[in-house]
matplotlib code that plots the C-alpha trace (Angstrom):
import matplotlib.pyplot as plt

x = [0.0, 2.8, 4.6, 1.4, 0.6, 4.2, 4.2, 0.9, 2.2, 5.5, 4.0, 0.6, 2.1, 4.2, 3.2, 5.1, 6.9, 9.1, 7.2, 9.7, 8.6, 4.9, 5.2, 7.2, 4.5, 1.8, 3.5, 3.1, -0.5, -1.3, -0.1, -2.9, -5.5, -4.3, -4.8, -8.4, -9.2, -6.6, -6.6, -9.8, -7.7, -4.9, -2.7, 0.0, 2.9, 5.5, 8.3, 11.0, 13.1, 11.5, 13.3, 14.3, 13.3, 9.7, 7.3, 3.6, 1.2, 1.6, -0.8, -2.3, -1.9, -3.4, -6.5, -6.9, -6.5, -9.0, -11.4, -11.2, -11.8, -14.6, -16.7, -16.2, -17.4, -14.5, -14.8, -13.2, -15.7, -15.2, -11.6, -10.7, -7.7, -5.8, -2.9, -0.4, 2.0, 4.2, 3.7, 6.2, 5.3, 2.0, 1.1, -1.8, -4.0, -6.6, -9.2, -11.9, -15.3, -17.8, -19.5, -21.3, -25.0, -25.4, -22.7, -23.4, -25.4, -23.9, -20.3, -19.0, -16.2, -13.9, -10.9, -10.8, -11.7, -8.9, -6.4, -7.5, -7.3, -3.8, -2.5, -4.1, -1.9, 1.4, 0.8, -1.4, -1.4, -4.7, -5.7, -7.7, -10.4, -12.0, -14.8, -16.7, -18.7, -15.7, -12.9, -12.1, -8.8, -7.1, -4.2, -1.9, 0.7, 4.2, 6.2, 9.9, 11.8, 11.9, 8.1, 7.7, 10.1, 8.3, 4.9, 6.3, 7.7, 4.3, 2.6, 5.1, 4.6, 0.8, 1.0, 3.1, 0.6, -2.3, -0.5, 0.3, -3.4, -4.5, -2.0, -3.2, -6.8, -6.0, -4.1, -7.1, -9.4, -7.1, -6.8, -10.6, -11.0, -8.5, -9.9, -13.3, -11.8, -10.3, -13.7, -15.5, -13.1, -13.4, -17.2, -17.2, -14.8, -16.8, -20.0, -18.3, -17.1, -20.6, -22.0, -19.3, -19.7, -23.4, -23.6, -27.2, -26.6, -29.4, -26.7, -25.7, -29.0, -28.6, -25.0, -25.4, -27.6, -25.0, -22.2, -24.0, -24.7, -21.1, -19.9, -22.0, -20.5, -17.0, -17.7, -19.1, -15.9, -13.7, -15.5, -15.3, -11.5, -10.2, -12.7, -15.0, -12.2, -10.1, -13.2, -13.8, -10.2, -10.3, -13.5, -12.0, -8.9, -11.0, -13.1, -10.1, -8.5, -11.7, -11.9, -8.2, -8.8, -11.7]
y = [0.0, 2.4, 1.7, 2.3, 5.5, 6.8, 6.1, 7.9, 10.9, 10.9, 10.5, 12.2, 15.6, 14.2, 14.1, 10.9, 8.1, 5.3, 2.1, 0.2, 2.2, 1.8, -2.0, -2.2, -0.3, -2.5, -5.5, -3.9, -3.0, -6.5, -7.9, -5.9, -7.1, -10.7, -10.4, -9.7, -12.0, -14.7, -17.3, -15.8, -13.1, -13.8, -11.1, -11.6, -9.1, -8.7, -11.2, -9.6, -6.5, -3.1, -0.4, 2.3, 5.0, 3.9, 6.3, 6.2, 8.4, 7.9, 5.5, 4.3, 0.6, 1.2, 2.8, 0.0, -2.7, -1.0, -0.6, -4.3, -5.3, -2.9, -3.8, -7.6, -10.6, -12.3, -15.7, -19.1, -20.3, -17.2, -16.1, -12.6, -12.8, -9.6, -9.6, -6.7, -6.9, -4.7, -4.9, -2.7, 0.9, 0.0, -1.2, -3.6, -4.2, -7.0, -8.7, -11.3, -9.7, -10.9, -7.6, -7.1, -6.6, -4.2, -1.8, -2.3, 0.9, 2.9, 3.4, 7.0, 6.1, 8.5, 6.2, 5.7, 9.4, 10.5, 8.3, 9.7, 13.3, 12.8, 11.3, 14.1, 16.5, 14.9, 13.3, 13.2, 9.4, 8.1, 5.6, 2.8, 1.0, -2.2, -4.3, -7.3, -10.1, -11.9, -9.3, -5.7, -4.3, -1.0, 0.0, 2.7, 4.5, 4.0, 7.3, 7.9, 11.1, 11.7, 11.5, 13.8, 16.4, 16.4, 16.9, 19.8, 21.4, 21.1, 22.6, 25.5, 26.1, 26.0, 28.4, 30.9, 30.5, 31.3, 34.4, 35.6, 35.2, 37.2, 39.9, 40.2, 40.4, 43.0, 45.1, 44.8, 46.1, 49.1, 50.0, 50.0, 52.1, 54.7, 54.8, 55.5, 58.4, 59.9, 59.7, 61.2, 64.1, 64.7, 64.8, 67.0, 69.5, 69.4, 70.2, 73.3, 74.4, 74.2, 76.0, 78.7, 79.6, 79.0, 76.6, 75.8, 72.1, 69.8, 67.4, 70.0, 69.7, 66.0, 66.0, 66.8, 63.6, 61.6, 63.0, 62.1, 58.5, 58.1, 59.4, 56.7, 54.0, 55.3, 55.1, 51.5, 50.5, 52.1, 50.3, 47.0, 47.3, 49.0, 48.5, 45.5, 43.1, 44.0, 43.4, 40.1, 39.0, 40.1, 38.1, 35.0, 35.2, 35.6, 32.5, 30.4, 31.4, 30.5, 27.1, 26.3, 27.1, 24.6]
z = [0.0, 0.9, -2.4, -4.4, -2.6, -3.0, -6.7, -7.2, -5.4, -7.3, -10.8, -10.7, -11.9, -14.7, -18.3, -19.1, -17.3, -18.6, -19.4, -17.2, -14.2, -15.1, -15.4, -12.1, -10.4, -12.0, -10.4, -7.0, -7.7, -8.9, -5.6, -3.9, -6.4, -5.9, -2.2, -2.8, -5.7, -5.3, -8.2, -9.7, -11.2, -13.7, -15.0, -17.6, -18.0, -20.7, -20.3, -22.4, -21.5, -22.1, -24.1, -21.5, -24.0, -24.1, -22.4, -21.5, -19.5, -15.8, -13.9, -17.1, -16.2, -12.7, -14.3, -16.8, -14.2, -12.0, -14.9, -15.8, -12.2, -11.6, -14.6, -14.8, -12.7, -11.0, -9.2, -9.4, -12.0, -14.1, -14.0, -15.2, -17.4, -18.1, -20.6, -20.9, -23.8, -26.0, -29.7, -31.6, -30.5, -28.8, -25.3, -25.5, -22.4, -23.0, -20.8, -21.4, -21.2, -18.5, -17.5, -14.2, -15.0, -12.0, -13.5, -17.2, -17.6, -14.8, -16.0, -16.0, -18.3, -16.3, -16.3, -20.1, -20.7, -18.5, -20.3, -23.7, -22.5, -21.1, -24.4, -26.4, -24.4, -25.4, -28.8, -31.9, -31.8, -30.6, -28.0, -29.6, -27.7, -29.2, -27.6, -28.8, -27.2, -25.8, -25.0, -24.3, -25.7, -25.2, -27.5, -25.9, -28.0, -26.7, -27.1, -27.5, -27.1, -30.8, -31.1, -28.1, -29.5, -32.9, -31.3, -29.1, -32.2, -34.0, -31.0, -30.9, -34.6, -34.2, -31.3, -33.4, -36.3, -33.9, -32.6, -36.1, -37.1, -34.1, -34.8, -38.4, -37.3, -34.7, -37.3, -39.7, -36.9, -36.1, -39.8, -40.3, -37.1, -38.1, -41.7, -40.1, -38.1, -41.3, -43.1, -40.0, -39.8, -43.6, -43.6, -40.5, -42.1, -45.3, -43.4, -41.7, -45.2, -46.6, -43.6, -43.6, -47.2, -47.1, -49.9, -50.7, -51.4, -50.1, -48.8, -46.3, -44.4, -44.0, -43.0, -39.3, -38.8, -40.8, -38.6, -35.4, -36.7, -37.8, -34.4, -32.7, -35.0, -34.2, -30.4, -30.9, -32.8, -30.2, -27.4, -29.2, -30.0, -26.9, -24.1, -24.6, -25.7, -22.6, -20.4, -22.0, -21.5, -17.9, -17.3, -19.1, -16.9, -13.8, -14.7, -15.5, -12.2, -10.3, -12.2, -11.3, -7.6, -7.5]

ax = plt.figure().add_subplot(projection="3d")
ax.plot(x, y, z, "-o")
ax.set_aspect("equal")
plt.show()
C-alpha cells in the first residue's frame, strides 16, 4: 500500500513516465489485487526487456486494471484474465469480457476518458479501444523522445501561427477604425465648409444627422476594439482562475 501511494504521489504531476517504471508499479498494484481476488484473477505481464526510452502516460496501467476489475465478474468459475503486452510501439491491455450486470449501464467512463485526454496533451497518436462479445482491448501509443520532440515542435509552430493570425486580425481592426476616423473628420470639415460659405446644397442639411450617426458608429468601434475586448479578456482570466482554484 505504501509503495502504491508513494508512486501515485511521485508520478501524478508528470506528463510521461518510462514504461519500465509503469510495469514495475503494475506488479506492486497487482499484488494488492491478488490479495483480494486470489486465483480468480490472472494477469500476464510482458516477459521480455522493455526499451528504457519507451514512455507512457503515468498511472495508465493502474487505471486500466481498476477498470477491468470494476466492470467484470471475478470468481473461481469465471476467472478474469488480463494480458499486458508490448507490440512494436503499442502497449496492449486486453481482458476477457464478463460484465457485471449491475454496473453495465452505470459506468461513468472516467478512467478511459482521463487516459484519452492525457494522451491528447502529449501526442497526436490516438488511444484505440475495441470491444466485442468476448474481450475488451485498449491500444496505448508508446512514445519515444523523438516523437515527443516532434509533437512539441508542432505545438510550438501551431502556437506561433495562432499568434500571427490574431496579430493580423488586430491590425485589420485598427486599420478599419483609423480609416473610419479619417472619413469622419473629412465629412465634419466638409460640413463646416458648406456652412461657412453658405452653400445651398441639399446634402448640407442631411450632413449633421450623418455626422451624429457616424460618431455613434466610431464610439461603438472604439468600445469593441479598446474597451470591450479587454473586459472580455479580464473576465475570461477571472473565470479560468476560479476554475483552477476549484
